[in-house]
DSSP file (Angstrom, degrees, kcal/mol; ACC not computed):
  #  RESIDUE AA STRUCTURE BP1 BP2  ACC     N-H-->O    O-->H-N    N-H-->O    O-->H-N    TCO  KAPPA ALPHA  PHI   PSI    X-CA   Y-CA   Z-CA
    1    1 A X              0   0    0      0, 0.0     2,-0.0     0, 0.0     5,-0.0   0.000 360.0 360.0 360.0 119.5  -49.1  -58.6  -28.4
    2    2 A X     >  -     0   0    0      1,-0.1     4,-1.6     4,-0.0     0, 0.0  -0.176 360.0-103.4 -83.1-178.0  -47.4  -57.2  -31.6
    3    3 A X  H  > S+     0   0    0      1,-0.2     4,-1.5     2,-0.2     5,-0.1   0.872 120.6  54.3 -68.2 -41.7  -45.0  -54.4  -32.0
    4    4 A X  H  4 S+     0   0    0      1,-0.2     4,-0.2     2,-0.2    -1,-0.2   0.864 105.7  53.4 -66.7 -33.6  -47.7  -52.1  -33.4
    5    5 A X  H >4 S+     0   0    0      1,-0.2     3,-1.2     2,-0.2    -1,-0.2   0.881 105.5  53.4 -69.8 -38.0  -50.0  -52.7  -30.4
    6    6 A X  H 3< S+     0   0    0     -4,-1.6    -1,-0.2     1,-0.2    -2,-0.2   0.866 109.9  49.7 -64.1 -36.2  -47.1  -51.7  -27.9
    7    7 A X  T 3< S+     0   0    0     -4,-1.5     2,-0.3     8,-0.1     9,-0.3   0.455  89.6 102.5 -85.1   2.0  -46.7  -48.4  -29.8
    8    8 A X    <   -     0   0    0     -3,-1.2     7,-0.2    -4,-0.2     5,-0.2  -0.663  64.0-136.9 -93.2 140.8  -50.3  -47.5  -29.8
    9    9 A X        -     0   0    0      5,-1.2     3,-0.4    -2,-0.3     5,-0.1  -0.390  25.2-114.6 -79.9 166.7  -51.9  -44.9  -27.4
   10   10 A X  S    S+     0   0    0      1,-0.2    -1,-0.1    -2,-0.1     3,-0.1   0.807 115.1  61.9 -70.1 -25.3  -55.2  -45.4  -25.7
   11   11 A X  S    S-     0   0    0      3,-0.1     2,-0.3     1,-0.1    -1,-0.2   0.797 122.8 -58.2 -78.9 -20.8  -56.5  -42.5  -27.7
   12   12 A X  S    S-     0   0    0     -3,-0.4    -3,-0.3     2,-0.2    -1,-0.1  -0.923  75.8 -47.6 175.8-153.7  -56.0  -44.1  -31.2
   13   13 A X  S    S+     0   0    0     -2,-0.3     2,-0.4    -5,-0.2    -3,-0.1  -0.130  84.0 122.8-101.3  36.1  -53.3  -45.6  -33.5
   14   14 A X        -     0   0    0     -5,-0.1    -5,-1.2     1,-0.0    -2,-0.2  -0.845  60.4-125.3 -98.5 139.7  -50.7  -42.9  -33.1
   15   15 A X        -     0   0    0     -2,-0.4    -7,-0.1    -7,-0.2    -8,-0.1  -0.184  45.1 -73.0 -69.3 166.0  -47.3  -43.9  -31.9
   16   16 A X        -     0   0    0     -9,-0.3    -1,-0.2     1,-0.1    -9,-0.0  -0.311  37.8-120.8 -68.5 154.2  -45.8  -42.2  -28.8
   17   17 A X  S    S+     0   0    0     -3,-0.1     2,-0.4     1,-0.1    -1,-0.1   0.921  96.9  38.2 -51.4 -59.6  -44.5  -38.6  -29.1
   18   18 A X  S    S-     0   0    0     63,-0.1     2,-0.2     3,-0.0    -2,-0.1  -0.810  70.5-165.6-105.7 137.8  -40.9  -39.4  -28.0
   19   19 A X     >  -     0   0    0     -2,-0.4     4,-1.7    -4,-0.1     3,-0.2  -0.492  44.6 -83.3-107.7-177.4  -38.9  -42.6  -29.0
   20   20 A X  H  > S+     0   0    0      1,-0.2     4,-2.1     2,-0.2     5,-0.1   0.893 127.7  54.5 -49.5 -49.5  -35.8  -44.0  -27.6
   21   21 A X  H  > S+     0   0    0      1,-0.2     4,-3.0     2,-0.2    -1,-0.2   0.862 103.7  55.0 -54.4 -42.0  -33.6  -41.8  -29.7
   22   22 A X  H  > S+     0   0    0      1,-0.2     4,-2.6     2,-0.2    -1,-0.2   0.944 110.4  45.9 -63.2 -47.4  -35.4  -38.6  -28.4
   23   23 A X  H  X S+     0   0    0     -4,-1.7     4,-2.5     2,-0.2     5,-0.3   0.890 110.5  52.7 -72.8 -35.6  -34.6  -39.6  -24.8
   24   24 A X  H  X S+     0   0    0     -4,-2.1     4,-2.9     2,-0.2    -1,-0.2   0.961 110.5  47.9 -51.0 -54.5  -31.0  -40.5  -25.5
   25   25 A X  H  X S+     0   0    0     -4,-3.0     4,-2.1     1,-0.2    -2,-0.2   0.879 110.1  53.9 -58.5 -37.2  -30.5  -37.1  -27.2
   26   26 A X  H  X S+     0   0    0     -4,-2.6     4,-2.8     2,-0.2    -1,-0.2   0.902 108.3  47.1 -62.5 -40.8  -32.1  -35.5  -24.2
   27   27 A X  H  X S+     0   0    0     -4,-2.5     4,-2.7     1,-0.2     5,-0.2   0.921 110.7  53.1 -66.0 -38.4  -29.8  -37.1  -21.7
   28   28 A X  H  X S+     0   0    0     -4,-2.9     4,-1.9    -5,-0.3    -2,-0.2   0.948 111.8  46.0 -65.9 -37.2  -26.9  -36.1  -23.8
   29   29 A X  H  X S+     0   0    0     -4,-2.1     4,-2.3     2,-0.2    -2,-0.2   0.934 111.4  51.1 -64.1 -45.6  -28.1  -32.5  -23.8
   30   30 A X  H  X S+     0   0    0     -4,-2.8     4,-2.6     1,-0.2    -1,-0.2   0.875 110.5  49.6 -50.7 -43.4  -28.7  -32.5  -20.1
   31   31 A X  H  X S+     0   0    0     -4,-2.7     4,-2.0     2,-0.2    -1,-0.2   0.880 111.2  50.1 -67.4 -39.9  -25.2  -33.9  -19.5
   32   32 A X  H  X S+     0   0    0     -4,-1.9     4,-2.7     2,-0.2    -2,-0.2   0.861 109.9  50.0 -65.5 -38.4  -23.7  -31.2  -21.7
   33   33 A X  H  X S+     0   0    0     -4,-2.3     4,-2.3     2,-0.2     5,-0.2   0.926 111.9  46.4 -66.6 -44.2  -25.5  -28.6  -19.9
   34   34 A X  H  X S+     0   0    0     -4,-2.6     4,-2.3     2,-0.2    -2,-0.2   0.931 111.4  52.9 -68.9 -40.1  -24.4  -29.7  -16.5
   35   35 A X  H  X S+     0   0    0     -4,-2.0     4,-2.3     1,-0.2    -1,-0.2   0.925 111.0  47.9 -49.5 -53.6  -20.8  -30.1  -17.7
   36   36 A X  H  X S+     0   0    0     -4,-2.7     4,-1.5     2,-0.2    -1,-0.2   0.860 109.9  49.7 -61.0 -37.5  -21.0  -26.6  -18.9
   37   37 A X  H  X S+     0   0    0     -4,-2.3     4,-1.3     2,-0.2    -1,-0.2   0.855 109.5  52.9 -59.6 -43.4  -22.4  -25.2  -15.8
   38   38 A X  H  < S+     0   0    0     -4,-2.3    -2,-0.2    -5,-0.2    -1,-0.2   0.888 111.1  47.7 -70.5 -35.6  -19.8  -26.9  -13.7
   39   39 A X  H  < S+     0   0    0     -4,-2.3    -2,-0.2     1,-0.2    -1,-0.2   0.848 110.3  52.8 -64.4 -33.5  -17.1  -25.4  -15.9
   40   40 A X  H  < S+     0   0    0     -4,-1.5    -2,-0.2    -5,-0.2    -1,-0.2   0.708  89.9  94.8 -74.9 -27.5  -18.7  -22.1  -15.6
   41   41 A X     <  -     0   0    0     -4,-1.3     2,-0.1    -3,-0.1    -3,-0.0  -0.445  63.1-146.6 -76.9 149.5  -18.8  -22.1  -11.8
   42   42 A X        -     0   0    0      1,-0.2    -1,-0.1    -2,-0.1     2,-0.1  -0.405  17.0 -93.4-102.3 173.9  -16.0  -20.4   -9.8
   43   43 A X        -     0   0    0     -2,-0.1     2,-0.9     1,-0.1    -1,-0.2  -0.274  48.4 -86.0 -81.6-179.8  -14.3  -20.9   -6.6
   44   44 A X        +     0   0    0     -2,-0.1     2,-0.4     0, 0.0    -1,-0.1  -0.753  56.7 163.8 -85.4 106.0  -15.0  -19.4   -3.2
   45   45 A X        -     0   0    0     -2,-0.9     6,-0.1     6,-0.0    -3,-0.0  -0.993  40.0-113.0-126.1 135.7  -13.3  -16.0   -3.1
   46   46 A X    >   -     0   0    0     -2,-0.4     3,-1.3     1,-0.1     0, 0.0  -0.175  34.1-113.2 -57.7 154.3  -14.1  -13.1   -0.5
   47   47 A X  T 3  S+     0   0    0      1,-0.3    -1,-0.1     3,-0.0    -2,-0.0   0.839 110.8  55.4 -64.6 -37.9  -15.6  -10.0   -2.2
   48   48 A X  T 3  S+     0   0    0      2,-0.1     2,-0.5     1,-0.0    -1,-0.3   0.208  91.6  82.4 -89.6  23.1  -12.7   -7.8   -1.6
   49   49 A X  S <  S-     0   0    0     -3,-1.3     2,-0.3     2,-0.0    -1,-0.0  -0.982  72.3-137.9-122.4 122.1  -10.3   -9.9   -3.2
   50   50 A X        -     0   0    0     -2,-0.5     2,-0.5     1,-0.0    -4,-0.1  -0.601  16.7-167.0 -77.7 133.3   -9.7   -9.8   -7.0
   51   51 A X    >   -     0   0    0     -2,-0.3     3,-1.7     1,-0.1     4,-0.1  -0.918  14.2-162.7-121.1 104.7   -9.1  -13.3   -8.6
   52   52 A X  G >  S+     0   0    0     -2,-0.5     3,-1.8     1,-0.3    -1,-0.1   0.645  77.2  88.1 -56.2 -16.0   -7.8  -13.3  -12.1
   53   53 A X  G >  S+     0   0    0      1,-0.3     3,-0.9     2,-0.1    -1,-0.3   0.606  72.5  72.0 -65.4 -12.4   -9.0  -16.9  -12.4
   54   54 A X  G <  S+     0   0    0     -3,-1.7    -1,-0.3     1,-0.2    -2,-0.1   0.519  91.9  55.5 -79.8  -1.9  -12.4  -15.8  -13.6
   55   55 A X  G <  S+     0   0    0     -3,-1.8    -1,-0.2    -4,-0.1    -2,-0.1   0.033  81.5 125.3-113.6  20.6  -11.0  -14.7  -16.9
   56   56 A X  S <> S-     0   0    0     -3,-0.9     4,-1.8     1,-0.1     3,-0.3  -0.308  74.3-106.6 -77.2 168.4   -9.5  -18.2  -17.8
   57   57 A X  H  >>S+     0   0    0      1,-0.2     4,-2.7     2,-0.2     5,-1.8   0.851 115.5  61.3 -64.6 -39.6  -10.3  -20.0  -21.1
   58   58 A X  I  4>S+     0   0    0      1,-0.2     5,-2.5     3,-0.2    -1,-0.2   0.916 113.2  35.5 -57.3 -42.2  -12.4  -22.6  -19.4
   59   59 A X  I  45S+     0   0    0     -3,-0.3     5,-0.3    -6,-0.2    -1,-0.2   0.869 124.1  40.2 -76.5 -37.3  -14.9  -20.0  -18.1
   60   60 A X  I  <5S+     0   0    0     -4,-1.8    -2,-0.2     3,-0.1    -3,-0.2   0.790 133.8   8.2 -92.0 -31.2  -14.8  -17.6  -20.9
   61   61 A X  I  X5S+     0   0    0     -4,-2.7     4,-1.6    -5,-0.2    -3,-0.2   0.819 124.6  46.2-117.7 -53.8  -14.8  -20.0  -24.0
   62   62 A X  I  ><S+     0   0    0     -5,-1.8     4,-2.9     1,-0.2     5,-0.2   0.944 110.5  50.8 -64.6 -51.4  -15.3  -23.7  -23.1
   63   63 A X  H  ><S+     0   0    0     -5,-2.5     4,-2.6    -6,-0.3    -1,-0.2   0.887 111.2  46.0 -54.6 -46.2  -18.3  -23.3  -20.7
   64   64 A X  H  > S+     0   0    0     -5,-0.3     4,-2.3     2,-0.2    -1,-0.2   0.848 112.3  53.0 -71.6 -26.3  -20.4  -21.3  -23.0
   65   65 A X  H  X S+     0   0    0     -4,-1.6     4,-3.1     2,-0.2     5,-0.2   0.975 109.0  48.1 -57.3 -57.0  -19.7  -23.6  -25.8
   66   66 A X  H  X S+     0   0    0     -4,-2.9     4,-2.5     1,-0.2     5,-0.2   0.926 113.4  48.1 -52.6 -49.7  -20.8  -26.6  -23.9
   67   67 A X  H  X S+     0   0    0     -4,-2.6     4,-2.8    -5,-0.2     5,-0.2   0.937 110.3  49.7 -62.2 -39.7  -23.9  -24.9  -22.8
   68   68 A X  H  X S+     0   0    0     -4,-2.3     4,-2.9     1,-0.2     5,-0.2   0.944 112.6  48.3 -61.9 -44.9  -24.9  -23.7  -26.2
   69   69 A X  H  X S+     0   0    0     -4,-3.1     4,-2.3     1,-0.2    -1,-0.2   0.850 110.1  53.9 -65.4 -30.6  -24.3  -27.3  -27.6
   70   70 A X  H  X S+     0   0    0     -4,-2.5     4,-1.6    -5,-0.2    -1,-0.2   0.907 110.7  44.6 -70.0 -39.3  -26.4  -28.7  -24.8
   71   71 A X  H  X S+     0   0    0     -4,-2.8     4,-2.2    -5,-0.2    -2,-0.2   0.902 113.5  50.7 -71.4 -34.1  -29.3  -26.4  -25.6
   72   72 A X  H  X S+     0   0    0     -4,-2.9     4,-2.3    -5,-0.2    -2,-0.2   0.913 109.6  50.1 -62.1 -42.3  -28.9  -27.1  -29.3
   73   73 A X  H  X S+     0   0    0     -4,-2.3     4,-1.6    -5,-0.2   -44,-0.2   0.793 108.9  51.7 -68.3 -24.5  -29.0  -30.8  -28.5
   74   74 A X  H  X S+     0   0    0     -4,-1.6     4,-1.9     2,-0.2     5,-0.2   0.914 110.1  50.6 -72.9 -45.0  -32.2  -30.4  -26.4
   75   75 A X  H  X S+     0   0    0     -4,-2.2     4,-2.1     1,-0.2    -2,-0.2   0.920 112.7  44.8 -55.3 -47.1  -33.8  -28.5  -29.4
   76   76 A X  H  X S+     0   0    0     -4,-2.3     4,-1.9     1,-0.2    -1,-0.2   0.886 111.1  55.0 -74.2 -31.0  -32.9  -31.4  -31.8
   77   77 A X  H  < S+     0   0    0     -4,-1.6    -1,-0.2     2,-0.2    -2,-0.2   0.839 111.2  43.6 -59.2 -40.2  -34.0  -34.0  -29.2
   78   78 A X  H  < S+     0   0    0     -4,-1.9    -1,-0.2     1,-0.2    -2,-0.2   0.831 120.4  42.6 -78.4 -36.1  -37.5  -32.4  -29.0
   79   79 A X  H  < S+     0   0    0     -4,-2.1    -2,-0.2    -5,-0.2    -1,-0.2   0.724  85.1 113.1 -81.4 -23.7  -37.7  -31.9  -32.8
   80   80 A X     <  +     0   0    0     -4,-1.9     2,-0.2    -5,-0.1   -58,-0.1  -0.292  34.6 166.7 -63.1 136.1  -36.3  -35.3  -33.9
   81   81 A X        -     0   0    0    -63,-0.1     3,-0.1   -59,-0.0   -63,-0.1  -0.815  27.9-135.4-150.4 104.8  -38.9  -37.5  -35.6
   82   82 A X        -     0   0    0     -2,-0.2     3,-0.1     1,-0.1    -2,-0.0  -0.231  30.4 -94.7 -62.3 148.2  -37.8  -40.4  -37.5
   83   83 A X        -     0   0    0      1,-0.1     2,-0.2     3,-0.0    -1,-0.1  -0.192  45.9-104.5 -56.4 147.6  -39.2  -41.3  -40.9
   84   84 A X        -     0   0    0     -3,-0.1     2,-0.3     1,-0.1    -1,-0.1  -0.523  36.1-107.3 -71.7 137.3  -42.1  -43.7  -41.0
   85   85 A X        -     0   0    0     -2,-0.2     2,-0.4    -3,-0.1    -1,-0.1  -0.532  32.0-126.6 -73.0 136.3  -41.4  -47.2  -42.1
   86   86 A X        -     0   0    0     -2,-0.3     2,-0.2     2,-0.0    -1,-0.1  -0.657  22.1-149.4 -81.3 132.3  -42.7  -48.0  -45.5
   87   87 A X    >   -     0   0    0     -2,-0.4     3,-1.1     1,-0.0    -1,-0.0  -0.585  26.1-109.8 -94.5 161.5  -45.0  -51.1  -45.8
   88   88 A X  T 3  S+     0   0    0      1,-0.3    -1,-0.0    -2,-0.2    -2,-0.0   0.559 112.4  63.5 -73.5  -8.2  -45.3  -53.2  -48.7
   89   89 A X  T 3         0   0    0      1,-0.2    -1,-0.3     0, 0.0    -3,-0.0   0.701 360.0 360.0 -85.8 -23.2  -48.7  -52.1  -49.5
   90   90 A X    <         0   0    0     -3,-1.1    -1,-0.2     0, 0.0    -2,-0.2   0.479 360.0 360.0 -89.5 360.0  -47.6  -48.6  -50.2
């Protein structure tokens, strides 16, 4: 079985929609999103107590940046399409 036969779908000669690089980028994006949401989460504080810790840099700056980068990475992972290999005939 050749490499071209491995990449063919049952419907025709088209390669799979996502490749290894797409899945790696998707994993990195999900990891960035998880880290961003963990940074955004707060501690358990009763409703009648004010906690100034909700205004720290990690929650206000770092977490939104990580979430934005995670979403951007997911978009790139979905849209990423490597250039086709040129054969000697072309």
